[in-house]
The first five atom37 places (N, CA, C, CB, O) and aatype in JSON, in Angstrom:
{
  "aatype": [12, 16, 8, 2, 3, 19, 3, 6, 6, 9, 10, 11, 5, 17, 16, 1, 1, 10, 15, 5, 0, 10, 5, 9, 10, 3, 10, 6, 19, 3, 2, 8, 10, 12, 10, 2, 19, 0, 3, 6, 0, 0, 1, 0, 9, 15, 14, 12, 0, 0, 14, 9, 16, 16, 13, 19, 19, 7, 18, 0, 0, 7, 10, 0, 0, 0, 2, 15, 0, 16, 0, 15, 8, 0, 0, 9, 0, 1, 0, 0, 3, 19, 19, 9, 0, 19, 4, 5, 5, 14, 0, 7, 6, 2, 14, 2, 6, 16, 7, 17, 19, 2, 16, 0, 5],
  "atom_mask": [
    [1, 1, 1, 1, 1],
    [1, 1, 1, 1, 1],
    [1, 1, 1, 1, 1],
    [1, 1, 1, 1, 1],
    [1, 1, 1, 1, 1],
    [1, 1, 1, 1, 1],
    [1, 1, 1, 1, 1],
    [1, 1, 1, 1, 1],
    [1, 1, 1, 1, 1],
    [1, 1, 1, 1, 1],
    [1, 1, 1, 1, 1],
    [1, 1, 1, 1, 1],
    [1, 1, 1, 1, 1],
    [1, 1, 1, 1, 1],
    [1, 1, 1, 1, 1],
    [1, 1, 1, 1, 1],
    [1, 1, 1, 1, 1],
    [1, 1, 1, 1, 1],
    [1, 1, 1, 1, 1],
    [1, 1, 1, 1, 1],
    [1, 1, 1, 1, 1],
    [1, 1, 1, 1, 1],
    [1, 1, 1, 1, 1],
    [1, 1, 1, 1, 1],
    [1, 1, 1, 1, 1],
    [1, 1, 1, 1, 1],
    [1, 1, 1, 1, 1],
    [1, 1, 1, 1, 1],
    [1, 1, 1, 1, 1],
    [1, 1, 1, 1, 1],
    [1, 1, 1, 1, 1],
    [1, 1, 1, 1, 1],
    [1, 1, 1, 1, 1],
    [1, 1, 1, 1, 1],
    [1, 1, 1, 1, 1],
    [1, 1, 1, 1, 1],
    [1, 1, 1, 1, 1],
    [1, 1, 1, 1, 1],
    [1, 1, 1, 1, 1],
    [1, 1, 1, 1, 1],
    [1, 1, 1, 1, 1],
    [1, 1, 1, 1, 1],
    [1, 1, 1, 1, 1],
    [1, 1, 1, 1, 1],
    [1, 1, 1, 1, 1],
    [1, 1, 1, 1, 1],
    [1, 1, 1, 1, 1],
    [1, 1, 1, 1, 1],
    [1, 1, 1, 1, 1],
    [1, 1, 1, 1, 1],
    [1, 1, 1, 1, 1],
    [1, 1, 1, 1, 1],
    [1, 1, 1, 1, 1],
    [1, 1, 1, 1, 1],
    [1, 1, 1, 1, 1],
    [1, 1, 1, 1, 1],
    [1, 1, 1, 1, 1],
    [1, 1, 1, 0, 1],
    [1, 1, 1, 1, 1],
    [1, 1, 1, 1, 1],
    [1, 1, 1, 1, 1],
    [1, 1, 1, 0, 1],
    [1, 1, 1, 1, 1],
    [1, 1, 1, 1, 1],
    [1, 1, 1, 1, 1],
    [1, 1, 1, 1, 1],
    [1, 1, 1, 1, 1],
    [1, 1, 1, 1, 1],
    [1, 1, 1, 1, 1],
    [1, 1, 1, 1, 1],
    [1, 1, 1, 1, 1],
    [1, 1, 1, 1, 1],
    [1, 1, 1, 1, 1],
    [1, 1, 1, 1, 1],
    [1, 1, 1, 1, 1],
    [1, 1, 1, 1, 1],
    [1, 1, 1, 1, 1],
    [1, 1, 1, 1, 1],
    [1, 1, 1, 1, 1],
    [1, 1, 1, 1, 1],
    [1, 1, 1, 1, 1],
    [1, 1, 1, 1, 1],
    [1, 1, 1, 1, 1],
    [1, 1, 1, 1, 1],
    [1, 1, 1, 1, 1],
    [1, 1, 1, 1, 1],
    [1, 1, 1, 1, 1],
    [1, 1, 1, 1, 1],
    [1, 1, 1, 1, 1],
    [1, 1, 1, 1, 1],
    [1, 1, 1, 1, 1],
    [1, 1, 1, 0, 1],
    [1, 1, 1, 1, 1],
    [1, 1, 1, 1, 1],
    [1, 1, 1, 1, 1],
    [1, 1, 1, 1, 1],
    [1, 1, 1, 1, 1],
    [1, 1, 1, 1, 1],
    [1, 1, 1, 0, 1],
    [1, 1, 1, 1, 1],
    [1, 1, 1, 1, 1],
    [1, 1, 1, 1, 1],
    [1, 1, 1, 1, 1],
    [1, 1, 1, 1, 1],
    [1, 1, 1, 1, 1]
  ],
  "atom_positions": [
    [[53.59, 33.2, -40.31], [52.54, 33.82, -39.53], [52.39, 33.02, -38.24], [51.19, 33.88, -40.32], [52.29, 31.8, -38.26]],
    [[52.39, 33.72, -37.14], [52.26, 33.03, -35.86], [50.83, 33.14, -35.36], [53.24, 33.62, -34.81], [50.13, 34.12, -35.61]],
    [[50.42, 32.12, -34.67], [49.11, 32.13, -34.04], [49.16, 31.17, -32.86], [47.97, 31.74, -35.05], [50.04, 30.32, -32.77]],
    [[48.21, 31.33, -31.98], [48.22, 30.52, -30.77], [47.29, 29.32, -30.92], [47.81, 31.37, -29.56], [46.68, 29.12, -31.97]],
    [[47.2, 28.52, -29.86], [46.37, 27.31, -29.89], [44.9, 27.62, -30.1], [46.56, 26.54, -28.6], [44.19, 26.84, -30.74]],
    [[44.43, 28.74, -29.56], [43.02, 29.12, -29.74], [42.76, 29.41, -31.21], [42.67, 30.37, -28.86], [41.77, 28.95, -31.78]],
    [[43.66, 30.19, -31.82], [43.52, 30.47, -33.25], [43.55, 29.19, -34.07], [44.62, 31.42, -33.71], [42.76, 29.03, -35.0]],
    [[44.45, 28.3, -33.73], [44.58, 27.02, -34.44], [43.27, 26.24, -34.37], [45.73, 26.19, -33.84], [42.81, 25.69, -35.38]],
    [[42.68, 26.19, -33.21], [41.41, 25.46, -33.05], [40.29, 26.15, -33.83], [41.03, 25.35, -31.56], [39.47, 25.47, -34.44]],
    [[40.24, 27.46, -33.8], [39.22, 28.2, -34.56], [39.36, 27.9, -36.05], [39.35, 29.74, -34.3], [38.37, 27.64, -36.73]],
    [[40.6, 27.93, -36.55], [40.83, 27.64, -37.96], [40.46, 26.21, -38.31], [42.28, 27.9, -38.32], [39.88, 25.95, -39.36]],
    [[40.79, 25.29, -37.43], [40.46, 23.88, -37.65], [38.95, 23.69, -37.73], [41.05, 23.01, -36.52], [38.45, 22.98, -38.61]],
    [[38.21, 24.31, -36.82], [36.75, 24.21, -36.83], [36.16, 24.88, -38.06], [36.16, 24.83, -35.56], [35.24, 24.35, -38.68]],
    [[36.7, 26.05, -38.42], [36.21, 26.77, -39.6], [36.44, 25.93, -40.86], [36.91, 28.15, -39.72], [35.55, 25.81, -41.7]],
    [[37.63, 25.36, -41.0], [37.94, 24.55, -42.16], [37.0, 23.36, -42.26], [39.39, 24.07, -42.1], [36.51, 23.04, -43.34]],
    [[36.75, 22.71, -41.15], [35.83, 21.57, -41.11], [34.43, 22.01, -41.52], [35.81, 20.93, -39.71], [33.77, 21.36, -42.33]],
    [[33.97, 23.12, -40.93], [32.63, 23.62, -41.22], [32.48, 24.01, -42.69], [32.31, 24.82, -40.33], [31.48, 23.69, -43.33]],
    [[33.48, 24.7, -43.21], [33.45, 25.14, -44.59], [33.49, 23.96, -45.56], [34.62, 26.08, -44.87], [32.73, 23.92, -46.53]],
    [[34.36, 23.0, -45.29], [34.44, 21.84, -46.2], [33.16, 21.02, -46.17], [35.64, 20.95, -45.81], [32.75, 20.49, -47.2]],
    [[32.52, 20.92, -45.01], [31.24, 20.22, -44.94], [30.16, 20.98, -45.7], [30.81, 20.03, -43.48], [29.35, 20.37, -46.41]],
    [[30.15, 22.3, -45.56], [29.16, 23.11, -46.27], [29.33, 23.0, -47.78], [29.25, 24.57, -45.82], [28.36, 23.05, -48.53]],
    [[30.57, 22.87, -48.22], [30.86, 22.73, -49.64], [30.81, 21.28, -50.1], [32.22, 23.32, -49.96], [31.07, 20.97, -51.26]],
    [[30.47, 20.39, -49.19], [30.35, 18.96, -49.45], [31.65, 18.36, -49.99], [29.22, 18.71, -50.44], [31.65, 17.57, -50.93]],
    [[32.74, 18.76, -49.35], [34.05, 18.19, -49.66], [34.37, 17.26, -48.49], [35.17, 19.32, -49.86], [34.82, 17.71, -47.44]],
    [[34.15, 16.0, -48.69], [34.29, 15.03, -47.61], [35.74, 14.71, -47.31], [33.54, 13.76, -47.95], [36.57, 14.64, -48.22]],
    [[36.03, 14.52, -46.05], [37.36, 14.09, -45.59], [38.5, 15.01, -46.05], [37.62, 12.7, -46.08], [39.6, 14.54, -46.33]],
    [[38.23, 16.31, -46.11], [39.28, 17.25, -46.5], [40.16, 17.55, -45.3], [38.66, 18.55, -47.08], [39.67, 17.95, -44.24]],
    [[41.44, 17.37, -45.48], [42.42, 17.74, -44.46], [43.22, 18.91, -45.0], [43.35, 16.54, -44.09], [43.92, 18.78, -46.0]],
    [[43.12, 20.06, -44.35], [43.81, 21.25, -44.79], [45.01, 21.49, -43.89], [42.87, 22.48, -44.79], [44.89, 21.44, -42.67]],
    [[46.14, 21.74, -44.49], [47.33, 22.1, -43.73], [47.27, 23.61, -43.5], [48.65, 21.68, -44.49], [47.83, 24.39, -44.27]],
    [[46.57, 24.01, -42.44], [46.37, 25.43, -42.16], [47.69, 26.17, -42.02], [45.55, 25.61, -40.9], [47.82, 27.3, -42.48]],
    [[48.65, 25.54, -41.39], [49.95, 26.18, -41.2], [50.6, 26.5, -42.55], [50.87, 25.27, -40.36], [51.12, 27.6, -42.74]],
    [[50.58, 25.55, -43.47], [51.16, 25.77, -44.79], [50.42, 26.88, -45.53], [51.14, 24.47, -45.61], [51.06, 27.75, -46.11]],
    [[49.1, 26.85, -45.5], [48.33, 27.88, -46.21], [48.56, 29.26, -45.61], [46.83, 27.54, -46.18], [48.64, 30.25, -46.34]],
    [[48.68, 29.34, -44.29], [48.97, 30.62, -43.65], [50.36, 31.12, -44.03], [48.86, 30.49, -42.13], [50.56, 32.31, -44.23]],
    [[51.32, 30.21, -44.12], [52.67, 30.6, -44.53], [52.69, 31.11, -45.97], [53.63, 29.41, -44.38], [53.34, 32.11, -46.27]],
    [[51.96, 30.42, -46.85], [51.89, 30.85, -48.25], [51.24, 32.22, -48.34], [51.11, 29.82, -49.1], [51.74, 33.11, -49.03]],
    [[50.12, 32.4, -47.64], [49.41, 33.69, -47.65], [50.29, 34.8, -47.07], [48.1, 33.58, -46.86], [50.33, 35.91, -47.6]],
    [[50.97, 34.49, -45.99], [51.84, 35.48, -45.35], [52.99, 35.88, -46.28], [52.39, 34.93, -44.03], [53.33, 37.06, -46.37]],
    [[53.57, 34.91, -46.94], [54.68, 35.18, -47.87], [54.2, 36.08, -49.01], [55.27, 33.86, -48.42], [54.88, 37.04, -49.38]],
    [[53.05, 35.77, -49.58], [52.5, 36.58, -50.68], [52.16, 37.99, -50.2], [51.25, 35.91, -51.28], [52.42, 38.97, -50.89]],
    [[51.57, 38.09, -49.02], [51.21, 39.4, -48.47], [52.45, 40.25, -48.23], [50.42, 39.24, -47.15], [52.46, 41.45, -48.51]],
    [[53.49, 39.63, -47.72], [54.73, 40.34, -47.42], [55.47, 40.74, -48.69], [55.63, 39.49, -46.54], [55.96, 41.86, -48.81]],
    [[55.55, 39.82, -49.64], [56.34, 40.05, -50.84], [55.61, 40.91, -51.88], [56.72, 38.74, -51.44], [56.25, 41.65, -52.63]],
    [[54.31, 40.8, -51.94], [53.57, 41.47, -53.01], [52.68, 42.57, -52.44], [52.72, 40.45, -53.78], [52.91, 43.76, -52.67]],
    [[51.65, 42.15, -51.7], [50.65, 43.07, -51.15], [49.72, 42.25, -50.27], [49.86, 43.84, -52.29], [49.52, 41.07, -50.54]],
    [[49.15, 42.84, -49.23], [48.18, 42.08, -48.43], [47.04, 41.51, -49.27], [47.6, 42.97, -47.33], [46.49, 40.46, -48.94]],
    [[46.69, 42.21, -50.34], [45.61, 41.72, -51.2], [46.01, 40.46, -51.96], [45.2, 42.8, -52.19], [45.14, 39.74, -52.45]],
    [[47.3, 40.18, -52.07], [47.76, 39.0, -52.79], [47.53, 37.71, -52.01], [49.24, 39.13, -53.12], [47.48, 36.63, -52.61]],
    [[47.38, 37.8, -50.7], [47.26, 36.59, -49.86], [46.05, 35.72, -50.25], [47.14, 37.0, -48.4], [46.24, 34.54, -50.53]],
    [[44.83, 36.25, -50.27], [43.71, 35.37, -50.61], [43.74, 34.89, -52.06], [42.41, 36.08, -50.34], [43.35, 33.76, -52.35]],
    [[44.2, 35.75, -52.96], [44.29, 35.34, -54.35], [45.3, 34.2, -54.51], [44.69, 36.54, -55.24], [45.05, 33.24, -55.23]],
    [[46.41, 34.32, -53.82], [47.46, 33.31, -53.9], [46.97, 31.97, -53.37], [48.69, 33.75, -53.12], [47.2, 30.93, -53.99]],
    [[46.3, 31.98, -52.22], [45.82, 30.71, -51.67], [44.74, 30.1, -52.56], [45.29, 30.9, -50.25], [44.62, 28.88, -52.66]],
    [[43.94, 30.95, -53.21], [42.96, 30.43, -54.17], [43.66, 29.73, -55.33], [42.06, 31.57, -54.69], [43.28, 28.62, -55.71]],
    [[44.68, 30.38, -55.88], [45.39, 29.81, -57.03], [46.08, 28.5, -56.63], [46.43, 30.81, -57.58], [46.09, 27.54, -57.41]],
    [[46.65, 28.45, -55.44], [47.26, 27.21, -54.95], [46.2, 26.11, -54.87], [47.93, 27.43, -53.55], [46.43, 24.99, -55.32]],
    [[45.05, 26.43, -54.31], [43.97, 25.44, -54.22], [43.47, 25.0, -55.58], [0.0, 0.0, 0.0], [43.18, 23.83, -55.79]],
    [[43.37, 25.94, -56.49], [42.92, 25.61, -57.84], [43.91, 24.68, -58.53], [42.73, 26.9, -58.67], [43.53, 23.69, -59.15]],
    [[45.2, 25.01, -58.41], [46.24, 24.16, -59.0], [46.19, 22.76, -58.39], [47.63, 24.79, -58.8], [46.35, 21.77, -59.09]],
    [[45.98, 22.7, -57.1], [45.91, 21.39, -56.43], [44.69, 20.61, -56.93], [45.84, 21.56, -54.9], [44.77, 19.41, -57.16]],
    [[43.58, 21.31, -57.1], [42.38, 20.65, -57.59], [42.56, 20.09, -58.99], [0.0, 0.0, 0.0], [42.11, 18.98, -59.28]],
    [[43.21, 20.86, -59.86], [43.46, 20.38, -61.22], [44.38, 19.17, -61.22], [44.07, 21.49, -62.06], [44.18, 18.22, -61.99]],
    [[45.39, 19.2, -60.37], [46.37, 18.13, -60.34], [45.87, 16.88, -59.61], [47.63, 18.61, -59.69], [46.34, 15.78, -59.88]],
    [[44.93, 17.07, -58.72], [44.53, 15.98, -57.84], [43.76, 14.88, -58.54], [43.71, 16.53, -56.73], [43.98, 13.7, -58.27]],
    [[42.87, 15.24, -59.43], [42.04, 14.24, -60.13], [41.43, 13.24, -59.16], [42.88, 13.5, -61.18], [41.51, 12.03, -59.36]],
    [[40.82, 13.78, -58.11], [40.11, 12.98, -57.11], [41.01, 12.06, -56.3], [39.06, 12.16, -57.77], [40.54, 11.04, -55.79]],
    [[42.27, 12.39, -56.16], [43.19, 11.58, -55.38], [43.72, 12.4, -54.22], [44.34, 11.05, -56.25], [44.33, 13.45, -54.44]],
    [[43.51, 11.95, -53.0], [43.96, 12.69, -51.82], [45.49, 12.81, -51.81], [43.48, 12.0, -50.54], [46.02, 13.86, -51.46]],
    [[46.18, 11.75, -52.19], [47.64, 11.8, -52.2], [48.13, 12.8, -53.23], [48.23, 10.41, -52.51], [49.04, 13.59, -52.94]],
    [[47.55, 12.79, -54.4], [47.93, 13.75, -55.44], [47.6, 15.17, -54.99], [47.23, 13.43, -56.77], [48.36, 16.1, -55.28]],
    [[46.5, 15.34, -54.3], [46.1, 16.66, -53.82], [47.13, 17.22, -52.85], [44.72, 16.6, -53.15], [47.53, 18.37, -52.98]],
    [[47.56, 16.42, -51.89], [48.56, 16.87, -50.92], [49.86, 17.22, -51.62], [48.8, 15.79, -49.85], [50.49, 18.23, -51.3]],
    [[50.27, 16.41, -52.57], [51.5, 16.68, -53.31], [51.36, 17.95, -54.15], [51.86, 15.48, -54.21], [52.3, 18.74, -54.23]],
    [[50.19, 18.14, -54.76], [49.97, 19.33, -55.59], [49.96, 20.59, -54.74], [48.65, 19.21, -56.36], [50.5, 21.62, -55.16]],
    [[49.37, 20.53, -53.57], [49.36, 21.68, -52.67], [50.78, 22.03, -52.25], [48.48, 21.39, -51.43], [51.18, 23.19, -52.29]],
    [[51.54, 21.02, -51.86], [52.92, 21.26, -51.43], [53.74, 21.84, -52.57], [53.56, 19.96, -50.92], [54.52, 22.77, -52.35]],
    [[53.58, 21.31, -53.78], [54.33, 21.81, -54.93], [53.93, 23.24, -55.25], [54.09, 20.91, -56.16], [54.8, 24.09, -55.47]],
    [[52.63, 23.52, -55.27], [52.15, 24.87, -55.56], [52.63, 25.85, -54.49], [50.62, 24.9, -55.64], [53.03, 26.97, -54.82]],
    [[52.6, 25.44, -53.23], [53.07, 26.3, -52.15], [54.55, 26.6, -52.3], [52.8, 25.65, -50.78], [54.98, 27.74, -52.11]],
    [[55.35, 25.59, -52.66], [56.78, 25.8, -52.89], [57.02, 26.81, -54.01], [57.47, 24.47, -53.22], [57.89, 27.68, -53.89]],
    [[56.25, 26.68, -55.09], [56.4, 27.6, -56.22], [56.05, 29.01, -55.8], [55.51, 27.15, -57.4], [56.77, 29.95, -56.13]],
    [[54.94, 29.18, -55.08], [54.51, 30.51, -54.64], [55.59, 31.16, -53.77], [53.19, 30.43, -53.86], [55.93, 32.32, -53.97]],
    [[56.11, 30.41, -52.83], [57.13, 30.96, -51.93], [58.39, 31.32, -52.72], [57.47, 29.96, -50.81], [58.99, 32.36, -52.47]],
    [[58.78, 30.48, -53.67], [59.96, 30.78, -54.49], [59.74, 32.05, -55.32], [60.28, 29.6, -55.41], [60.64, 32.88, -55.41]],
    [[58.57, 32.19, -55.91], [58.27, 33.38, -56.71], [58.25, 34.62, -55.81], [56.93, 33.22, -57.45], [58.75, 35.67, -56.21]],
    [[57.67, 34.5, -54.63], [57.62, 35.63, -53.71], [59.01, 36.06, -53.25], [56.76, 35.29, -52.5], [59.21, 37.23, -52.91]],
    [[59.95, 35.16, -53.22], [61.29, 35.47, -52.75], [62.19, 36.01, -53.85], [61.91, 34.25, -52.15], [63.33, 36.38, -53.58]],
    [[61.7, 36.06, -55.08], [62.5, 36.62, -56.17], [62.53, 38.13, -56.04], [61.93, 36.2, -57.55], [61.62, 38.73, -55.47]],
    [[63.57, 38.76, -56.57], [63.64, 40.22, -56.55], [62.43, 40.83, -57.24], [64.93, 40.71, -57.21], [61.88, 40.24, -58.18]],
    [[62.01, 41.99, -56.79], [60.79, 42.64, -57.29], [60.79, 42.82, -58.79], [60.61, 43.97, -56.63], [59.73, 42.68, -59.42]],
    [[61.93, 43.14, -59.39], [61.98, 43.39, -60.82], [62.04, 42.15, -61.68], [0.0, 0.0, 0.0], [61.92, 42.24, -62.9]],
    [[62.23, 41.0, -61.08], [62.39, 39.77, -61.85], [61.02, 39.26, -62.26], [63.15, 38.69, -61.03], [60.08, 39.25, -61.47]],
    [[60.91, 38.84, -63.51], [59.65, 38.28, -63.98], [59.94, 37.18, -64.98], [58.75, 39.38, -64.62], [61.08, 37.03, -65.42]],
    [[58.94, 36.4, -65.36], [59.2, 35.25, -66.22], [59.72, 35.62, -67.6], [57.94, 34.45, -66.38], [60.37, 34.8, -68.25]],
    [[59.46, 36.83, -68.07], [59.96, 37.23, -69.38], [61.47, 37.43, -69.38], [59.27, 38.51, -69.82], [62.11, 37.3, -70.43]],
    [[62.05, 37.74, -68.21], [63.49, 37.97, -68.13], [64.27, 36.69, -67.87], [63.8, 38.99, -67.04], [65.27, 36.42, -68.55]],
    [[63.83, 35.91, -66.91], [64.62, 34.75, -66.5], [63.92, 33.44, -66.77], [64.94, 34.85, -65.06], [64.57, 32.39, -66.78]],
    [[62.64, 33.46, -66.99], [61.89, 32.22, -67.16], [61.66, 31.52, -65.84], [0.0, 0.0, 0.0], [62.54, 31.5, -64.98]],
    [[60.53, 30.95, -65.69], [60.21, 30.21, -64.47], [60.08, 28.74, -64.84], [58.89, 30.74, -63.79], [59.01, 28.13, -64.73]],
    [[61.19, 28.19, -65.27], [61.23, 26.8, -65.68], [60.88, 25.91, -64.5], [62.62, 26.43, -66.25], [61.28, 26.17, -63.37]],
    [[60.14, 24.87, -64.77], [59.76, 23.87, -63.77], [58.82, 24.4, -62.69], [61.0, 23.31, -63.12], [58.75, 23.84, -61.59]],
    [[58.1, 25.47, -62.97], [57.14, 25.93, -61.95], [55.72, 25.51, -62.29], [57.21, 27.44, -61.81], [54.84, 25.63, -61.44]],
    [[55.47, 25.03, -63.49], [54.12, 24.61, -63.84], [53.78, 23.33, -63.12], [53.98, 24.43, -65.37], [54.66, 22.54, -62.77]],
    [[52.5, 23.12, -62.9], [52.03, 21.91, -62.22], [52.16, 20.71, -63.11], [50.58, 22.06, -61.77], [51.82, 19.6, -62.7]]
  ]
}
């Protein structure tokens, strides 16, 4: 997903505002990565899949992080990689046919 510097700044401010409102201190969000994950899910599955996918990535990162910023970044990157890989599989492929070994957090 492409966006310009104005969009980038708007997203950066929104992320900061939202994380402060949710009392998540010192949260650094990789907006570019999250936009890529959302875009991949929207393209491969449906536009409605984008927000659900980013939620699941965040949830997986939260479970894996255990209050560690380093673990959180690694969990987000791993979850994003898994989402993109699943989105790039052929439409008819599912875990019952081929198995998604090594995709769990």
